[in-house]
C-alpha positions in Angstrom: 47.9 5.7 31.1 50.8 3.6 30.2 51.4 0.5 32.3 54.1 -2.1 32.8 53.4 -5.8 32.4 55.4 -9.0 32.5 58.0 -9.5 29.7 56.1 -12.5 28.3 52.9 -10.7 27.8 51.8 -10.6 24.2 52.0 -7.1 22.6 49.2 -6.7 20.0 49.9 -5.3 16.6 47.9 -3.3 14.0 46.8 -4.8 10.7 47.7 -2.4 7.9 48.0 -3.0 4.1 47.5 -6.7 4.5 50.1 -7.4 7.2 50.6 -7.1 10.9 52.7 -4.1 12.0 53.9 -3.0 15.3 52.6 0.4 16.3 55.2 3.2 16.4 53.7 4.4 19.7 55.6 3.3 22.9 52.4 3.5 25.0 50.5 0.3 25.9 47.6 -0.7 28.2 46.9 -4.0 29.8 44.1 -6.1 28.5 42.6 -8.0 31.5 40.2 -10.8 32.1 37.4 -9.0 34.1 36.5 -12.3 35.8 40.0 -12.7 37.3 41.9 -9.5 36.6 44.6 -11.7 34.9 46.6 -9.8 32.3 45.8 -11.2 28.8 47.9 -9.0 26.5 49.2 -5.4 26.0 47.4 -3.2 23.5 49.2 -0.3 21.9 47.8 3.3 22.1 48.5 4.0 18.4 49.3 7.6 17.5 48.5 9.8 14.6 51.3 8.3 12.5 50.0 4.8 13.0 46.4 5.8 12.1 47.6 7.7 9.0 49.4 4.5 7.8 46.2 2.5 8.0 44.2 5.3 6.3 46.7 5.7 3.5 46.7 1.9 2.9 42.9 2.0 2.6 43.0 5.0 0.3 45.5 3.3 -1.9 43.4 0.1 -2.2 40.1 2.0 -2.9 40.4 2.7 -6.7 40.8 -1.0 -7.6 38.4 -2.3 -5.0 35.5 0.0 -6.1 36.0 -1.3 -9.6 35.7 -4.9 -8.4 32.2 -6.0 -9.4 29.8 -6.4 -6.4 29.3 -10.0 -7.4 33.0 -10.6 -6.9 33.2 -8.6 -3.7 30.5 -10.7 -2.0 32.4 -13.9 -2.7 34.8 -12.8 0.0 31.8 -12.4 2.4 30.5 -15.9 1.6 33.9 -17.2 2.7 33.9 -14.9 5.8 30.6 -16.3 6.9 32.0 -19.9 6.8 35.2 -18.9 8.6 33.1 -17.3 11.4 30.9 -20.4 11.6 33.9 -22.7 11.7 35.6 -20.7 14.5 32.5 -19.7 16.5 33.5 -21.6 19.7 37.1 -20.2 19.7 35.8 -16.6 19.1 33.1 -17.0 21.8 35.7 -18.1 24.3 37.9 -15.0 23.4 34.9 -12.7 23.9 34.2 -14.2 27.3 37.9 -14.0 28.3 38.2 -10.3 27.6 34.6 -9.1 28.1 33.4 -11.4 30.8 29.9 -12.3 29.4 28.6 -15.9 29.5 29.7 -18.2 26.8 26.1 -18.6 25.7 25.8 -14.8 25.4 29.1 -14.7 23.4 27.8 -17.4 21.0 24.6 -15.4 20.5 26.6 -12.3 19.8 28.5 -14.1 17.1 25.3 -15.3 15.5 24.2 -11.6 15.2 27.6 -10.8 13.7 27.2 -13.6 11.1 23.7 -12.3 10.3 25.1 -9.0 9.1 27.7 -10.8 6.9 24.8 -12.8 5.4 22.7 -9.7 4.7 25.7 -7.8 3.2 26.0 -10.7 0.7 22.8 -9.3 -0.9 24.6 -6.1 -2.0 24.2 -6.8 -5.7 20.5 -6.3 -5.1 20.5 -3.9 -2.2 22.9 -1.5 -3.9 20.8 -1.2 -7.1 19.6 2.2 -8.2 16.6 3.0 -10.3 15.8 4.7 -13.7 13.0 6.2 -15.7 12.9 6.5 -19.5 11.5 9.6 -21.2 11.5 12.0 -18.2 11.2 14.4 -21.2 11.1 13.4 -24.9 14.2 11.4 -25.7 15.7 12.0 -22.3 16.3 9.2 -19.7 17.2 9.6 -16.0 18.8 7.2 -13.6 20.1 7.1 -10.0 23.1 5.0 -9.2 24.9 4.3 -5.9 28.7 4.5 -5.7 31.0 3.8 -2.7 32.4 6.7 -0.7 36.0 5.8 -0.3 37.7 5.1 3.1 35.2 4.3 6.0 36.1 3.9 9.6 34.4 2.5 12.7 35.0 3.1 16.4 33.5 0.3 18.4 32.8 -0.4 22.2 33.7 -3.0 24.7 30.3 -4.6 25.3 30.0 -6.5 22.0 33.6 -7.1 20.8 32.4 -9.0 17.7 28.9 -8.1 16.8 29.2 -4.3 16.6 32.2 -4.2 14.3 30.2 -6.4 12.0 27.3 -3.9 12.0 29.6 -1.9 9.7 32.5 -3.9 8.2 30.7 -6.3 5.8 28.4 -3.5 4.4 31.3 -1.1 4.0 33.4 -3.4 1.9 30.6 -5.0 0.0 29.5 -1.5 -1.2 33.1 -1.0 -2.5 34.6 1.0 0.3 37.8 0.3 2.1 37.7 0.1 5.9 39.6 1.0 9.1 38.4 -0.4 12.4 39.4 0.9 15.8 38.1 -1.6 18.4 37.8 -0.7 22.1 41.2 -0.8 23.7 39.5 -2.8 26.5 38.6 -5.8 24.3 41.0 -5.9 21.3 41.6 -9.6 21.2 38.3 -10.7 19.6 38.9 -8.6 16.5 42.6 -9.4 16.5 41.6 -13.0 16.0 38.8 -12.2 13.5 41.3 -10.3 11.4 43.7 -13.3 11.6 40.9 -15.3 10.2 40.1 -12.7 7.5 43.7 -13.0 6.3 42.6 -16.3 4.9 40.1 -14.5 2.6 43.1 -13.1 0.6 41.4 -9.7 0.2 43.5 -7.1 -1.7 45.9 -5.4 0.7 44.5 -2.3 2.3 40.8 -3.2 1.9 40.6 -4.1 5.6 42.7 -2.4 8.3 42.8 -2.5 12.1 44.3 0.1 14.4 44.3 -0.2 18.2 44.3 2.8 20.4 42.5 5.3 22.5 41.4 9.0 22.1 44.5 9.9 20.0 43.6 7.3 17.5 40.0 8.4 17.4 40.9 12.0 16.8 43.3 11.0 14.0 40.4 9.2 12.3 38.1 12.1 12.8 40.5 14.6 11.4 42.1 12.8 8.5 40.8 14.2 5.2 40.8 10.8 3.4 38.2 9.3 5.8 34.8 9.9 4.3 32.5 8.1 6.9 32.7 7.4 10.6 30.5 4.9 12.5 30.5 4.9 16.3 28.8 3.1 19.2 29.4 4.2 22.8 28.3 6.6 25.5 26.2 9.7 24.6 28.8 12.3 25.6 31.4 10.6 23.4 28.9 10.2 20.6 28.2 13.9 20.7 32.0 14.6 20.5 32.5 12.2 17.6 29.5 13.5 15.7 30.4 17.2 16.1 34.1 16.7 15.3 33.5 14.4 12.4 30.9 16.7 10.9 33.3 19.7 11.3 35.8 17.8 9.2 33.2 17.1 6.5 32.5 13.4 7.2 29.3 11.4 7.1 28.8 10.3 10.7 26.4 7.9 12.5 26.7 7.7 16.3 24.8 5.2 18.5 24.8 6.7 22.0 23.8 5.7 25.5 20.4 4.5 26.7 18.0 4.3 29.6 15.5 1.6 28.5 12.1 1.2 30.0 9.8 -1.7 30.1 6.1 -1.3 31.0 4.5 -4.2 32.9 0.7 -4.1 32.5 -1.6 -5.9 35.0 -2.7 -8.4 32.3 0.9 -9.4 31.5 1.9 -13.1 31.8 3.8 -12.6 35.0 6.0 -15.6 34.8 7.1 -14.9 31.2 7.5 -11.2 31.8 9.7 -11.8 34.9 11.9 -14.3 33.1 12.4 -12.1 30.0 12.9 -8.9 31.9 15.4 -10.5 34.2 17.4 -11.7 31.3 17.3 -8.3 29.7 18.3 -6.4 32.8 20.9 -8.7 34.2 22.2 -10.6 31.1 25.7 -9.5 29.9 26.0 -8.0 33.4 23.6 -5.2 32.2 26.2 -4.0 29.8 23.9 -3.9 26.7 22.7 -0.7 25.1 19.3 -2.5 24.9 19.2 -3.7 28.4 16.1 -2.9 30.4 17.0 -0.4 33.1 13.7 0.7 34.5 10.5 -1.4 34.9 7.3 0.7 35.1 4.7 -1.3 36.9 1.1 -0.3 36.1 -1.6 -0.6 38.7 -1.6 -3.9 40.6 1.5 -5.2 38.8 3.5 -3.1 41.2 3.3 -5.7 43.9 3.2 -8.9 41.8 6.0 -8.0 39.4 8.2 -6.6 42.2 8.0 -9.7 44.2 8.5 -12.0 41.2 11.5 -9.9 39.9 13.1 -9.9 43.3 12.8 -13.7 43.7 14.3 -14.3 40.2 17.2 -11.8 40.7 18.1 -13.3 44.1 18.3 -16.8 42.5 20.8 -15.9 39.7 24.3 -17.4 40.0 27.2 -14.9 39.6 30.6 -16.0 38.4 33.0 -16.6 35.5 31.4 -16.7 32.1 33.5 -19.8 31.2 31.5 -21.8 33.7 28.2 -22.6 32.0 26.5 -23.1 35.4 26.8 -19.4 36.1 24.3 -16.8 34.7 25.8 -13.4 35.4 29.4 -12.5 34.6 31.6 -9.5 35.7 31.4 -5.9 34.6 34.3 -4.8 32.4 36.6 -3.2 35.0 37.2 -2.5 38.7 36.4 1.1 37.9 33.0 0.1 36.4 32.3 -2.1 39.4 33.0 0.8 41.8 30.8 3.1 39.7 27.9 0.7 39.6 28.0 0.0 43.3 28.2 3.7 44.0 25.1 4.3 41.9 23.2 1.6 43.7 24.0 3.4 47.0 22.9 6.6 45.5 19.6 5.2 44.5 19.0 4.2 48.1 20.0 7.6 49.4 17.5 9.2 46.9 14.5 7.2 48.2 14.7 3.9 46.5 14.4 0.6 48.4 17.0 -2.0 47.6 15.1 -5.3 47.6 18.0 -7.3 46.1 21.5 -6.0 46.8 24.2 -7.2 44.4 27.1 -5.2 45.8 30.2 -7.3 46.6 28.7 -10.7 45.9 30.4 -13.8 47.2 32.3 -15.1 44.2 35.3 -17.5 44.3 37.4 -15.3 41.9 39.2 -12.0 42.1 37.0 -10.3 39.4 34.8 -7.3 38.9 31.5 -8.9 39.9 28.3 -7.1 40.7 25.3 -9.2 41.4 21.7 -8.6 40.2 20.2 -5.7 42.0 16.6 -4.6 42.3 15.7 -1.1 43.5 12.0 -0.6 44.3 10.0 2.6 44.4 12.7 4.7 42.8 11.4 8.3 43.0 10.9 10.1 39.6 13.3 12.8 41.0 16.2 10.4 41.5 19.2 11.0 39.4 19.2 7.3 38.5 16.2 7.9 36.3 18.4 9.7 33.8 21.7 7.8 34.4 22.9 5.0 32.3 24.1 2.6 35.0 25.5 0.0 32.6 25.4 -2.8 35.2 23.0 -5.5 36.4 20.6 -3.1 38.1 16.8 -3.0 37.6 14.9 0.0 39.0 11.1 -0.2 39.6 8.8 2.8 39.4 5.0 2.8 39.6 2.4 4.2 37.3 -1.4 4.2 37.7 -2.2 3.9 34.0 -0.6 3.2 30.6 -0.8 7.0 29.9 1.1 7.6 33.1 3.7 5.1 32.1 4.2 6.7 28.7 4.6 10.1 30.3 7.5 8.6 32.4 9.1 7.4 29.2 8.6 10.7 27.5 10.6 12.5 30.2 13.7 10.5 29.4 16.4 12.1 27.3 17.2 8.7 25.8 15.2 6.8 23.2 17.1 3.6 22.3 14.5 1.0 23.3 11.2 0.5 25.1 9.1 -2.6 25.7 5.7 -3.5 27.0 4.3 -6.7 28.5 0.6 -7.1 28.1 -2.1 -9.4 26.8 -4.0 -6.5 25.3 -3.7 -5.8 21.6 -5.1 -2.3 22.2 -2.5 -1.5 24.8 0.3 -2.9 22.7 -0.8 -0.9 19.7 -1.0 2.3 21.8 2.4 1.7 23.2 3.9 0.9 19.8 2.3 4.1 18.4 3.3 6.5 21.2 6.4 5.2 22.9 9.3 7.6 22.2 12.0 5.1 21.3 13.5 3.7 18.1 13.4 0.0 19.0 10.1 -1.2 20.4 9.4 -4.6 22.0 6.0 -6.1 22.6 6.4 -9.0 25.1 10.1 -8.8 24.1 12.7 -7.8 26.6 15.6 -7.0 24.3 14.2 -5.4 21.2 17.3 -6.0 19.0 16.5 -5.7 15.3 17.5 -8.5 12.9 20.4 -7.6 10.6 18.0 -6.7 7.7 16.3 -4.0 9.8 18.1 -0.8 11.0 19.3 -0.7 14.6 17.3 2.3 15.4 17.5 4.9 18.2 16.0 8.3 19.0 16.8 11.4 21.0 20.1 11.3 22.8 20.6 7.6 21.9 21.4 8.4 18.3 23.0 11.1 16.3 22.7 11.0 12.5 20.0 10.0 10.0 21.1 6.5 8.8 21.5 3.7 11.3 23.6 0.6 11.2 22.4 -2.7 9.5 20.3 -3.5 6.5 19.3 -0.9 3.9 20.3 2.0 6.1 23.9 0.6 6.0 23.8 0.5 2.2 22.6 4.1 2.1 25.2 5.2 4.6 28.1 3.6 2.7 27.2 4.9 -0.7 26.4 8.2 -2.3 23.8 8.8 -4.9 24.6 10.0 -8.4 21.9 11.0 -10.8 22.6 10.7 -14.5 20.4 12.4 -17.2 21.0 11.3 -20.8 19.9 12.4 -24.2 21.1 10.9 -27.5 19.6 12.8 -30.5 19.4 10.8 -33.7 21.6 13.2 -35.6 24.4 12.7 -33.1 24.3 8.9 -33.5 24.6 9.2 -37.3 28.1 10.6 -36.9 29.4 7.3 -35.5 
């Protein structure tokens, strides 16, 4: 929907072929601070023509960029790492302004972004192939990796900096050119990042940024020059991206939604488990794809953990992320606030007991705030058991044994992350072995892989075969070529 904003509001541009360009589209959306609903900027809803310009710029830059030696390509990434380090406070503040998360959370997000740049600097080693002499007499065989061409990423609002850097550094280090479409809700962070990346003096067209909504997404999915698409967002949209991209012959990886479970065993360190789970469930206002959503309390931990979690949740301070005394910031929009609060009420109607109610907290700001919420004894039949709330809401369900808890996890359509808190090595190993999720935590609340491991995900939480980060990223952004050679002696005598 197009909106009207004050004349002095900054209108964002796209970054195409090494320069900032106004979108040809006349449609714009407001970018607002979720803690105050202050208008920060206007973002264009780029059309097919705008997207095509970025893709064509990337396509034109590809032949020379893929011939640039990997050792030369990573020199740009070394400089990028230092630029991000030098501007981490500025970028963190921008994240907080447009996303709402705490400044400390924004800084942590940037550290994860920088990690991926660091890992991508290892491309001269990571991209190596392998070979074998004499697969038959006088015949040698080798496998080499080559870049695909133009790659694109469609990224979400909850991590404006980190998630684009799951993809960008690996794509260009492998010799591809790149088009980013950030979330139209949080375009300012990557706008500033691209301003910084101008200082790298990359060849024009290697990096491009296009703002927009569904029309821009569809243009990326359908353009024949785009070889690979990376996406992070909700599962319904992930399925659409995956199916549409595959129909148009693209390599696609889609990180979808989540419903993450944590199992609390009776022998868990209660104080540590409560603190870590509270940070996981309520940090970033619950808007993390790895946030704990359901705590499965086993045996007597039902009472002890419930009471401890409720006390901790009730004591957390809600407010602007720019105030470092606060602990929980706003959700992204007024619509999101309304949705989360409606789901809390739905949980109560379906048999859950709200022990801490975060609806309409008292905050001295006109923002989209939802306080930490704990819903106890949520019935297995509740629709909330299969709904990604994406807000600071922790549901509690009870299980008699670890096997019962694993059965609860097994019924979920999602498989992004699962954790266990226990002092038992046997219980931890059983959980690690049997839990149906791609990211597993043992006494860890947010099982977020380091950049040199893949960001895994199972079932409806991921569509594709190669995940973001690490070696998976290198495999995703390259294609294998097998070369078989024979050089008979009589041929060599002719030269």
